[in-house]
PAGUZA-555693 format. One record per atom (N, C-alpha, C): residue in one letter; atom name; x, z, y. Coordinates in nm, 3 decimals, decimal comma. Each point is the difference from the previous one (the first is absolute). Example, Ala and Ser with C-alpha at 12.3 -4.5 7.8 and 13.67 -1.06 7.14 Angstrom:
2
 residu atome       x       z       y
      A     N   1,319   0,780  -0,569
      A    CA  -0,089   0,000   0,119
      A     C   0,090   0,000   0,120
      S     N  -0,035  -0,072   0,105
      S    CA   0,082   0,006   0,119
      S     C  -0,077   0,073   0,109
This chain:
203
 residu atome       x       z       y
      X     N  13,314   3,953   6,806
      X    CA  -0,121   0,126   0,050
      X     C   0,013  -0,020   0,183
      X     N  -0,092  -0,005   0,067
      X    CA  -0,062  -0,021   0,135
      X     C   0,048   0,132   0,049
      X     N  -0,005   0,019   0,138
      X    CA   0,106   0,029   0,118
      X     C  -0,165   0,129  -0,003
      X     N  -0,104   0,005  -0,014
      X    CA  -0,092   0,035   0,022
      X     C  -0,061   0,128  -0,166
      X     N   0,045  -0,063  -0,083
      X    CA   0,034   0,030  -0,136
      X     C   0,105   0,129  -0,029
      X     N   0,123  -0,034   0,069
      X    CA   0,115   0,101   0,027
      X     C  -0,011   0,105   0,083
      X     N  -0,129   0,018   0,094
      X    CA  -0,027   0,070   0,147
      X     C  -0,060   0,112  -0,118
      X     N  -0,147  -0,059  -0,066
      X    CA  -0,103   0,068  -0,071
      X     C   0,122   0,120  -0,113
      X     N   0,101  -0,047  -0,080
      X    CA   0,043   0,045  -0,096
      X     C   0,088   0,073   0,082
      X     N   0,058  -0,003   0,125
      X    CA   0,047   0,111   0,067
      X     C  -0,046   0,141   0,046
      X     N  -0,146  -0,094   0,017
      X    CA  -0,123   0,118   0,094
      X     C   0,032   0,087  -0,154
      X     N  -0,064  -0,008  -0,122
      X    CA  -0,007   0,027  -0,133
      X     C   0,128   0,132  -0,031
      X     N   0,088  -0,066   0,088
      X    CA   0,122   0,080  -0,078
      X     C   0,033  -0,048  -0,142
      X     N  -0,006  -0,144  -0,004
      X    CA   0,047  -0,006  -0,148
      X     C   0,172  -0,103   0,051
      X     N  -0,028  -0,075   0,113
      X    CA   0,107  -0,026   0,036
      X     C   0,100   0,025   0,164
      X     N   0,164   0,046  -0,018
      X    CA   0,049   0,005   0,130
      X     C   0,140  -0,102   0,037
      X     N   0,016   0,024   0,120
      X    CA   0,066  -0,065   0,019
      X     C   0,179   0,067   0,065
      X     N   0,024  -0,035  -0,030
      X    CA   0,156   0,072  -0,058
      X     C   0,020   0,048   0,199
      X     N  -0,039  -0,070   0,103
      X    CA   0,055   0,066   0,089
      X     C  -0,081   0,121   0,073
      X     N  -0,132   0,015  -0,112
      X    CA  -0,107   0,155  -0,007
      X     C   0,097   0,110  -0,082
      X     N   0,105  -0,008  -0,040
      X    CA   0,051   0,106  -0,069
      X     C  -0,015   0,112   0,036
      X     N   0,081   0,043   0,122
      X    CA   0,019   0,104   0,064
      X     C  -0,066   0,031   0,128
      X     N  -0,023   0,119  -0,029
      X    CA  -0,119   0,022   0,083
      X     C   0,096   0,096   0,090
      X     N  -0,096  -0,003   0,184
      X    CA   0,054   0,026   0,072
      X     C  -0,022   0,143   0,030
      X     N   0,035   0,113   0,085
      X    CA  -0,004   0,088  -0,036
      X     C  -0,184   0,052   0,086
      X     N  -0,014  -0,041   0,067
      X    CA  -0,139   0,032   0,024
      X     C  -0,102  -0,028  -0,104
      X     N   0,012  -0,070  -0,116
      X    CA  -0,086  -0,025  -0,122
      X     C   0,051   0,070  -0,149
      X     N   0,075   0,129   0,043
      X    CA   0,043   0,096  -0,143
      X     C  -0,082   0,156   0,119
      X     N   0,016   0,073  -0,144
      X    CA  -0,023   0,113   0,008
      X     C   0,063   0,084  -0,063
      X     N   0,122   0,083   0,039
      X    CA   0,070   0,067  -0,062
      X     C  -0,028   0,091  -0,060
      X     N   0,018  -0,018  -0,129
      X    CA  -0,049   0,161  -0,056
      X     C   0,086   0,113   0,003
      X     N   0,067   0,000   0,042
      X    CA   0,112   0,126   0,079
      X     C   0,057   0,019  -0,102
      X     N   0,035  -0,046  -0,153
      X    CA   0,060   0,025  -0,102
      X     C   0,131  -0,106   0,004
      X     N   0,143   0,038   0,029
      X    CA   0,131  -0,117   0,032
      X     C  -0,040  -0,075  -0,081
      X     N   0,043   0,073  -0,179
      X    CA  -0,002  -0,119  -0,098
      X     C  -0,126  -0,078  -0,042
      X     N  -0,133   0,029   0,056
      X    CA  -0,101  -0,067  -0,015
      X     C   0,012  -0,123   0,107
      X     N   0,017   0,075   0,150
      X    CA  -0,050  -0,147   0,037
      X     C   0,148  -0,106   0,005
      X     N   0,104   0,029  -0,030
      X    CA   0,100  -0,045  -0,064
      X     C  -0,022  -0,129  -0,097
      X     N  -0,088   0,077  -0,106
      X    CA  -0,069  -0,051  -0,131
      X     C  -0,093  -0,131   0,065
      X     N  -0,028   0,027   0,085
      X    CA  -0,120  -0,138   0,074
      X     C   0,033  -0,049   0,059
      X     N   0,167  -0,011   0,061
      X    CA  -0,021  -0,037   0,108
      X     C  -0,018  -0,014   0,153
      X     N  -0,017   0,152  -0,027
      X    CA  -0,023   0,070   0,172
      X     C  -0,123   0,095  -0,015
      X     N  -0,082  -0,038  -0,073
      X    CA  -0,128   0,102  -0,013
      X     C  -0,093  -0,070  -0,076
      X     N  -0,134   0,053  -0,008
      X    CA  -0,151  -0,034  -0,002
      X     C  -0,033  -0,085   0,169
      X     N  -0,055  -0,105  -0,170
      X    CA  -0,103  -0,151   0,084
      X     C  -0,073   0,057   0,115
      X     N  -0,035   0,011   0,148
      X    CA  -0,141  -0,002   0,042
      X     C  -0,078  -0,062  -0,018
      X     N  -0,129  -0,030   0,036
      X    CA  -0,070  -0,091  -0,023
      X     C  -0,043  -0,031  -0,088
      X     N   0,034   0,096  -0,160
      X    CA  -0,028  -0,077  -0,112
      X     C   0,007   0,050  -0,118
      X     N  -0,047   0,031  -0,085
      X    CA  -0,056   0,060  -0,133
      X     C   0,087   0,040  -0,069
      X     N  -0,002   0,141  -0,038
      X    CA   0,144   0,042  -0,100
      X     C  -0,054   0,088  -0,147
      X     N   0,016  -0,056  -0,160
      X    CA  -0,061   0,065  -0,039
      X     C   0,133   0,131  -0,080
      X     N  -0,030   0,058  -0,002
      X    CA   0,116   0,108  -0,090
      X     C  -0,083   0,034  -0,121
      X     N   0,116  -0,052  -0,130
      X    CA  -0,095   0,023  -0,115
      X     C   0,093   0,165  -0,081
      X     N  -0,019   0,060  -0,033
      X    CA   0,020   0,159  -0,071
      X     C  -0,087   0,019  -0,091
      X     N   0,022   0,122  -0,010
      X    CA  -0,079   0,101  -0,149
      X     C  -0,048   0,065   0,133
      X     N  -0,173   0,035  -0,101
      X    CA  -0,046   0,065   0,059
      X     C  -0,060   0,014   0,185
      X     N   0,018  -0,171  -0,008
      X    CA   0,011   0,026   0,131
      X     C   0,069   0,055   0,133
      X     N   0,155   0,000  -0,067
      X    CA   0,085   0,092   0,155
      X     C   0,056  -0,093   0,102
      X     N   0,072   0,053   0,044
      X    CA   0,089  -0,106   0,097
      X     C  -0,010   0,040   0,115
      X     N  -0,132   0,078   0,015
      X    CA  -0,011   0,034   0,200
      X     C   0,137   0,051   0,003
      X     N   0,106   0,123  -0,069
      X    CA   0,139   0,058   0,069
      X     C   0,050  -0,123   0,037
      X     N   0,048  -0,116  -0,016
      X    CA   0,056  -0,136   0,088
      X     C  -0,046  -0,006   0,109
      X     N  -0,141   0,019   0,050
      X    CA  -0,018  -0,001   0,105
      X     C  -0,014   0,061   0,089
      X     N   0,028   0,108  -0,016
      X    CA  -0,088   0,178   0,096
      X     C   0,147  -0,006   0,138
      X     N   0,093  -0,087  -0,039
      X    CA   0,033  -0,025   0,158
      X     C  -0,012  -0,095   0,095
      X     N   0,029  -0,042  -0,074
      X    CA  -0,123  -0,149   0,127
      X     C  -0,062   0,074  -0,006
      X     N  -0,135   0,014  -0,040
      X    CA  -0,144   0,068   0,047
      X     C   0,018   0,122   0,055
      X     N   0,071   0,115   0,013
      X    CA   0,080   0,057   0,115
      X     C   0,032  -0,022   0,129
      X     N   0,091  -0,094  -0,018
      X    CA   0,000  -0,063   0,182
      X     C  -0,092  -0,137   0,015
      X     N  -0,098  -0,050  -0,107
      X    CA  -0,170  -0,067   0,099
      X     C  -0,053   0,139   0,055
      X     N  -0,047   0,070  -0,050
      X    CA  -0,063   0,111   0,017
      X     C   0,005   0,035   0,177
      X     N   0,185  -0,011   0,027
      X    CA  -0,014  -0,028   0,155
      X     C  -0,070  -0,030   0,052
      X     N  -0,029  -0,111   0,021
      X    CA  -0,062  -0,141   0,050
      X     C  -0,171   0,004  -0,012
      X     N  -0,060  -0,075   0,083
      X    CA  -0,111   0,039   0,055
      X     C  -0,110  -0,089  -0,128
      X     N   0,105  -0,106  -0,074
      X    CA  -0,124  -0,039  -0,111
      X     C  -0,056   0,100  -0,112
      X     N  -0,040  -0,035  -0,090
      X    CA  -0,045   0,098  -0,161
      X     C   0,041   0,015  -0,089
      X     N   0,003   0,075  -0,074
      X    CA   0,054   0,001  -0,166
      X     C  -0,110   0,039  -0,033
      X     N  -0,054  -0,156  -0,100
      X    CA  -0,078   0,001  -0,045
      X     C  -0,038   0,026  -0,187
      X     N  -0,045   0,103  -0,050
      X    CA   0,001   0,026  -0,190
      X     C  -0,088  -0,047  -0,044
      X     N  -0,035  -0,081  -0,112
      X    CA  -0,163  -0,078  -0,040
      X     C   0,021   0,047  -0,151
      X     N  -0,082   0,091  -0,026
      X    CA  -0,007   0,022  -0,149
      X     C   0,097   0,038  -0,060
      X     N   0,105   0,108   0,028
      X    CA   0,128   0,021  -0,058
      X     C  -0,084   0,068  -0,128
      X     N   0,024   0,062  -0,084
      X    CA   0,021   0,053  -0,156
      X     C  -0,013   0,164   0,045
      X     N   0,051   0,046   0,081
      X    CA  -0,089   0,132   0,067
      X     C   0,062  -0,005   0,162
      X     N  -0,062   0,122   0,025
      X    CA   0,000   0,009   0,131
      X     C   0,130   0,015   0,023
      X     N   0,037  -0,031   0,139
      X    CA   0,171   0,016   0,026
      X     C   0,003   0,128   0,045
      X     N   0,173   0,100  -0,084
      X    CA  -0,039   0,102   0,040
      X     C   0,080   0,003   0,178
      X     N  -0,102   0,106   0,091
      X    CA   0,047  -0,041   0,116
      X     C   0,090   0,083   0,026
      X     N  -0,001   0,154  -0,094
      X    CA   0,174   0,057   0,053
      X     C   0,121  -0,087  -0,014
      X     N   0,018  -0,085  -0,112
      X    CA   0,129  -0,107  -0,036
      X     C   0,002  -0,095   0,081
      X     N  -0,111  -0,048   0,044
      X    CA   0,005  -0,178   0,118
      X     C   0,083   0,095   0,153
      X     N  -0,081   0,175  -0,008
      X    CA   0,032   0,004   0,118
      X     C   0,180   0,061   0,047
      X     N   0,013  -0,005  -0,134
      X    CA   0,175   0,055  -0,004
      X     C   0,059  -0,095  -0,035
      X     N  -0,068  -0,125  -0,032
      X    CA   0,100  -0,085   0,075
      X     C  -0,006  -0,055   0,041
      X     N  -0,043   0,054   0,136
      X    CA   0,022  -0,065   0,102
      X     C  -0,156  -0,050   0,103
      X     N  -0,077  -0,023  -0,126
      X    CA  -0,122  -0,119   0,032
      X     C  -0,064   0,034   0,093
      X     N  -0,057   0,022   0,075
      X    CA  -0,130   0,011   0,144
      X     C  -0,174   0,013  -0,074
      X     N  -0,012   0,063  -0,087
      X    CA  -0,121   0,028  -0,033
      X     C  -0,119  -0,075   0,070
      X     N   0,022   0,034   0,153
      X    CA  -0,097  -0,087   0,055
      X     C  -0,038  -0,107   0,045
      X     N   0,115  -0,092  -0,081
      X    CA  -0,006  -0,162  -0,020
      X     C   0,015  -0,035  -0,105
      X     N  -0,097   0,083  -0,089
      X    CA  -0,077  -0,047  -0,146
      X     C  -0,162  -0,036   0,009
      X     N   0,022  -0,084  -0,052
      X    CA  -0,165  -0,014  -0,044
      X     C   0,006  -0,066  -0,169
      X     N  -0,100   0,117  -0,012
      X    CA  -0,053  -0,002  -0,147
      X     C  -0,070  -0,079  -0,099
      X     N  -0,061  -0,028  -0,072
      X    CA  -0,098  -0,090  -0,058
      X     C  -0,022   0,002  -0,125
      X     N  -0,086   0,099  -0,025
      X    CA   0,021  -0,005  -0,182
      X     C  -0,112  -0,016  -0,100
      X     N   0,056   0,046  -0,127
      X    CA  -0,192  -0,007  -0,014
      X     C  -0,083  -0,166  -0,042
      X     N   0,027  -0,075   0,044
      X    CA  -0,056  -0,082   0,045
      X     C   0,012  -0,092  -0,140
      X     N  -0,079  -0,094  -0,006
      X    CA   0,016  -0,081  -0,057
      X     C   0,100  -0,159  -0,013
      X     N   0,027  -0,092  -0,071
      X    CA   0,092  -0,090   0,011
      X     C  -0,023  -0,092   0,078
      X     N  -0,114  -0,097   0,012
      X    CA  -0,012  -0,039   0,077
      X     C   0,012   0,060   0,212
      X     N  -0,079   0,132  -0,020
      X    CA  -0,013   0,056   0,090
      X     C   0,123   0,035   0,065
      X     N   0,091   0,012  -0,053
      X    CA   0,158   0,093  -0,007
      X     C   0,051  -0,158   0,003
      X     N  -0,045  -0,062  -0,022
      X    CA   0,139  -0,164   0,068
      X     C  -0,082  -0,046   0,108
      X     N  -0,104  -0,025   0,041
      X    CA  -0,056  -0,008   0,151
      X     C   0,071   0,066   0,116
      X     N  -0,023   0,180  -0,110
      X    CA   0,036   0,090   0,149
      X     C   0,159  -0,075  -0,018
      X     N   0,075   0,016  -0,039
      X    CA   0,157  -0,088  -0,056
      X     C  -0,016  -0,101   0,124
      X     N  -0,043  -0,075  -0,001
      X    CA  -0,022  -0,150   0,092
      X     C   0,004   0,009   0,119
      X     N  -0,094   0,004   0,017
      X    CA   0,001   0,058   0,128
      X     C   0,099   0,146   0,072
      X     N   0,025   0,081  -0,003
      X    CA   0,113   0,070  -0,013
      X     C   0,152  -0,103   0,067
      X     N   0,026  -0,056  -0,177
      X    CA   0,093  -0,082   0,074
      X     C  -0,007  -0,143   0,119
      X     N  -0,095  -0,020  -0,014
      X    CA   0,000  -0,104   0,116
      X     C  -0,074   0,040   0,138
      X     N  -0,014   0,184  -0,005
      X    CA   0,001   0,027   0,169
      X     C   0,048  -0,022   0,085
      X     N   0,167   0,023  -0,031
      X    CA   0,098   0,006   0,091
      X     C   0,014   0,174   0,084
      X     N  -0,104   0,110  -0,084
      X    CA  -0,014   0,133   0,036
      X     C   0,090   0,040  -0,094
      X     N   0,078  -0,068  -0,120
      X    CA   0,036   0,095  -0,128
      X     C   0,154  -0,064  -0,013
      X     N   0,116   0,123   0,004
      X    CA   0,090  -0,053  -0,052
      X     C   0,048  -0,003  -0,117
      X     N  -0,077   0,101  -0,122
      X    CA  -0,002  -0,050  -0,096
      X     C  -0,124   0,030  -0,106
      X     N  -0,010  -0,087  -0,120
      X    CA  -0,143   0,054  -0,021
      X     C   0,056   0,024  -0,135
      X     N  -0,087   0,048  -0,104
      X    CA   0,101   0,088  -0,122
      X     C  -0,167   0,002  -0,092
      X     N   0,038  -0,054  -0,126
      X    CA  -0,098  -0,056  -0,097
      X     C   0,022  -0,017  -0,146
      X     N  -0,091   0,073  -0,002
      X    CA  -0,002   0,058  -0,221
      X     C  -0,133  -0,120  -0,045
      X     N  -0,023  -0,121  -0,022
      X    CA  -0,071  -0,035  -0,122
      X     C   0,009  -0,028  -0,072
      X     N  -0,055   0,043  -0,077
      X    CA   0,010   0,042  -0,148
      X     C   0,012  -0,130  -0,116
      X     N  -0,051  -0,180   0,119
      X    CA  -0,010  -0,097  -0,035
      X     C  -0,013  -0,098   0,087
      X     N   0,081  -0,104  -0,021
      X    CA   0,026  -0,061   0,106
      X     C  -0,039  -0,188  -0,033
      X     N  -0,100  -0,079   0,023
      X    CA   0,035  -0,167   0,012
      X     C   0,099   0,004   0,057
      X     N   0,061  -0,165  -0,041
      X    CA   0,086  -0,083   0,130
      X     C  -0,089   0,020   0,113
      X     N  -0,072  -0,084   0,034
      X    CA  -0,080  -0,044   0,066
      X     C  -0,030   0,139   0,100
      X     N  -0,033   0,124   0,005
      X    CA   0,023   0,129   0,058
      X     C   0,110   0,029   0,079
      X     N   0,135   0,024  -0,078
      X    CA   0,115  -0,070   0,024
      X     C   0,055  -0,029   0,098
      X     N  -0,020  -0,138  -0,027
      X    CA  -0,045  -0,099   0,120
      X     C  -0,075   0,007   0,149
      X     N  -0,103   0,037   0,037
      X    CA  -0,054   0,089   0,083
      X     C   0,087   0,125   0,062
      X     N  -0,006   0,128  -0,118
      X    CA   0,135   0,056   0,113
      X     C   0,088  -0,062   0,079
      X     N   0,071  -0,062  -0,090
      X    CA   0,106  -0,074   0,059
      X     C   0,000  -0,061   0,124
      X     N  -0,160  -0,115   0,010
      X    CA   0,017  -0,087   0,124
      X     C  -0,074   0,132   0,091
      X     N  -0,021   0,118  -0,041
      X    CA  -0,125   0,118   0,134
      X     C   0,157   0,056   0,069
      X     N   0,092   0,031  -0,127
      X    CA   0,143   0,067   0,073
      X     C   0,069  -0,082   0,116
      X     N   0,002  -0,108  -0,097
      X    CA   0,036  -0,105   0,119
      X     C  -0,048  -0,038   0,130
      X     N  -0,104   0,008   0,018
      X    CA  -0,101  -0,006   0,116
      X     C  -0,001   0,131   0,068
      X     N   0,021   0,185  -0,056
      X    CA   0,043   0,063   0,050
      X     C   0,128   0,028   0,093
      X     N   0,052  -0,044  -0,074
      X    CA   0,148   0,019   0,008
      X     C   0,031   0,137  -0,030
      X     N  -0,029   0,066  -0,141
      X    CA  -0,004   0,057  -0,086
      X     C   0,052   0,026  -0,149
      X     N   0,102   0,117  -0,011
      X    CA   0,051   0,045  -0,135
      X     C  -0,097  -0,029  -0,120
      X     N  -0,054  -0,032  -0,085
      X    CA  -0,093   0,053  -0,109
      X     C   0,040   0,018  -0,167
      X     N   0,014   0,128   0,012
      X    CA   0,042   0,034  -0,126
      X     C  -0,059   0,047  -0,137
      X     N  -0,019  -0,078  -0,111
      X    CA  -0,080   0,027  -0,115
      X     C   0,059   0,073  -0,099
      X     N  -0,040   0,123  -0,045
      X    CA   0,072   0,027  -0,121
      X     C  -0,086  -0,060  -0,067
      X     N   0,112  -0,023  -0,125
      X    CA  -0,077  -0,068  -0,126
      X     C   0,073   0,071  -0,145
      X     N  -0,076   0,017  -0,085
      X    CA   0,033  -0,011  -0,129
      X     C   0,152  -0,021  -0,099
      X     N   0,069  -0,024  -0,044
      X    CA   0,128  -0,049  -0,055
      X     C  -0,099  -0,131  -0,079
      X     N  -0,090  -0,020  -0,077
      X    CA  -0,079  -0,036  -0,119
      X     C  -0,050  -0,192   0,142
      X     N  -0,037   0,056   0,138
      X    CA  -0,026  -0,132   0,029
      X     C   0,148  -0,104   0,028
      X     N   0,086   0,081   0,011
      X    CA   0,113  -0,094   0,016
      X     C  -0,037  -0,175  -0,038
      X     N  -0,045   0,033  -0,121
      X    CA   0,021  -0,131  -0,093
      X     C  -0,130  -0,095   0,061
      X     N  -0,078   0,035   0,130
      X    CA  -0,054  -0,081   0,106
      X     C   0,106  -0,059   0,106
      X     N  -0,074  -0,144   0,009
      X    CA   0,110  -0,049   0,151
      X     C  -0,092   0,030   0,131
      X     N   0,079  -0,019   0,058
      X    CA  -0,084   0,068   0,112
      X     C   0,072  -0,064   0,139
      X     N  -0,110  -0,052   0,134
      X    CA   0,086  -0,043   0,121
      X     C   0,036   0,118   0,079
      X     N   0,042   0,135  -0,038
      X    CA   0,001   0,095   0,133
      X     C   0,165  -0,060   0,020
      X     N   0,086   0,013   0,109
      X    CA   0,126  -0,030   0,032
      X     C   0,106   0,104  -0,074
      X     N  -0,012   0,125  -0,035
      X    CA   0,087   0,107  -0,020
      X     C  -0,017   0,051  -0,158
      X     N   0,030  -0,018  -0,149
      X    CA  -0,027   0,119  -0,131
      X     C   0,065   0,030  -0,030
      X     N   0,007   0,192   0,045
      X    CA   0,108   0,026  -0,068
      X     C   0,000   0,140  -0,123
      X     N   0,041   0,005  -0,033
      X    CA   0,006   0,132  -0,135
      X     C   0,068   0,126   0,033
      X     N  -0,077   0,060  -0,001
      X    CA   0,050   0,200  -0,004
      X     C  -0,006   0,068  -0,124
      X     N   0,086   0,043   0,005
      X    CA   0,062   0,099  -0,089
      X     C   0,051   0,100   0,036
      X     N  -0,063   0,167  -0,057
      X    CA   0,086   0,117   0,033
      X     C   0,097  -0,009  -0,060
      X     N   0,146   0,052   0,064
      X    CA   0,119   0,066  -0,076
      X     C   0,006   0,104   0,019
      X     N   0,158   0,095  -0,094
      X    CA  -0,035   0,107   0,022
      X     C   0,069   0,065   0,112
      X     N   0,063  -0,129   0,065
      X    CA   0,067   0,054   0,176
      X     C  -0,045  -0,078   0,091
      X     N  -0,164  -0,055  -0,025
      X    CA  -0,053  -0,074   0,095
      X     C  -0,108  -0,119  -0,043
      X     N   0,048  -0,106   0,064
      X    CA  -0,079  -0,116  -0,095
      X     C   0,065  -0,127   0,034
      X     N  -0,068  -0,077  -0,096
      X    CA   0,037  -0,149  -0,021
      X     C  -0,073  -0,105   0,062
      X     N   0,028  -0,030   0,097
      X    CA  -0,123  -0,141   0,014
      X     C   0,090  -0,155  -0,057
      X     N  -0,067  -0,059  -0,069
      X    CA   0,022  -0,159  -0,014
      X     C  -0,094  -0,072   0,074
      X     N   0,085  -0,124   0,037
      X    CA  -0,095  -0,103   0,143
      X     C  -0,024  -0,089  -0,136
      X     N  -0,100  -0,026  -0,028
      X    CA  -0,065  -0,088  -0,101
      X     C  -0,043  -0,163   0,043
      X     N  -0,020  -0,002   0,110
      X    CA  -0,050  -0,108   0,099
      X     C   0,000   0,044   0,102
      X     N   0,068  -0,137   0,089
      X    CA   0,017   0,070   0,164
      X     C   0,009  -0,173   0,027
      X     N  -0,074  -0,031   0,099
      X    CA   0,007  -0,098   0,137
      X     C   0,077  -0,043  -0,010
      X     N   0,050  -0,163  -0,022
      X    CA   0,086  -0,097   0,020
      X     C   0,169   0,120  -0,073
      X     N  -0,038   0,032  -0,056
      X    CA   0,105   0,029  -0,089
      X     C  -0,041  -0,004  -0,159
      X     N   0,101  -0,028  -0,063
      X    CA  -0,014  -0,054  -0,163
      X     C   0,091   0,112  -0,053
      X     N   0,076   0,091  -0,011
      X    CA   0,073   0,046  -0,074
      X     C  -0,041   0,183   0,037
      X     N  -0,035   0,083  -0,123
      X    CA  -0,040   0,089   0,001
      X     C   0,158   0,099   0,035
      X     N  -0,107   0,134   0,049
      X    CA   0,101   0,084   0,051
      X     C  -0,056   0,149  -0,042
      X     N   0,119   0,099   0,001
      X    CA  -0,048   0,136  -0,024
      X     C   0,090   0,105   0,104
      X     N  -0,036   0,190  -0,021
      X    CA   0,077   0,015   0,071
      X     C  -0,032   0,155  -0,075
      X     N   0,038   0,069   0,002
      X    CA  -0,026   0,172  -0,019
      X     C   0,018   0,015   0,141
      X     N  -0,070   0,142   0,016
      X    CA  -0,027   0,056   0,154
      X     C   0,010   0,168  -0,069
      X     N   0,063   0,019   0,058
      X    CA   0,059   0,188  -0,070
      X     C   0,026   0,121   0,110
      X     N  -0,140   0,066  -0,005
      X    CA  -0,041   0,099   0,067
      X     C   0,024   0,156   0,023
      X     N   0,073  -0,022  -0,157
      X    CA  -0,030   0,143  -0,036
      X     C   0,159   0,008  -0,025
């Protein structure tokens, strides 16, 4: 392969270098769950797209501590087409400043994806949370590139049956509730071949 081909593959996230394995502190955002951060090697990757697979679009519980901390900063937390209206008292009791939430809902898929892309690359959003009903690889790739441009974390909540499709996202995890909390399995992580899992107990 030529150097140009190698460079293109690296930009697409298909190829990585061993020297790129460890993320620096400024490249991660801690979830504030010690077990989960340890499983990820520090925290969620910034400027990246993260897919959370679950039953019935669950998984936001995993993000609440991080969202609460980020809501104390100047940037926005953007919710795009959630399956139900966010429960404001619940978010507030988790420490999230409701004044920092932007909500876009009841839009067509194409409109929601356009809004997500603009929010991700705007540099004024800390996190963009999305609940799309279906996605093509090219659409996921556009969201990943937008997240990189805006130094933003994009979160895609997806159903379990979409696990069969490949994706250029930086991180894919599976979320399941357990009697004492939840289980998180890391299915794909940039620069890592090993699958990892952890249990987070909050009861």
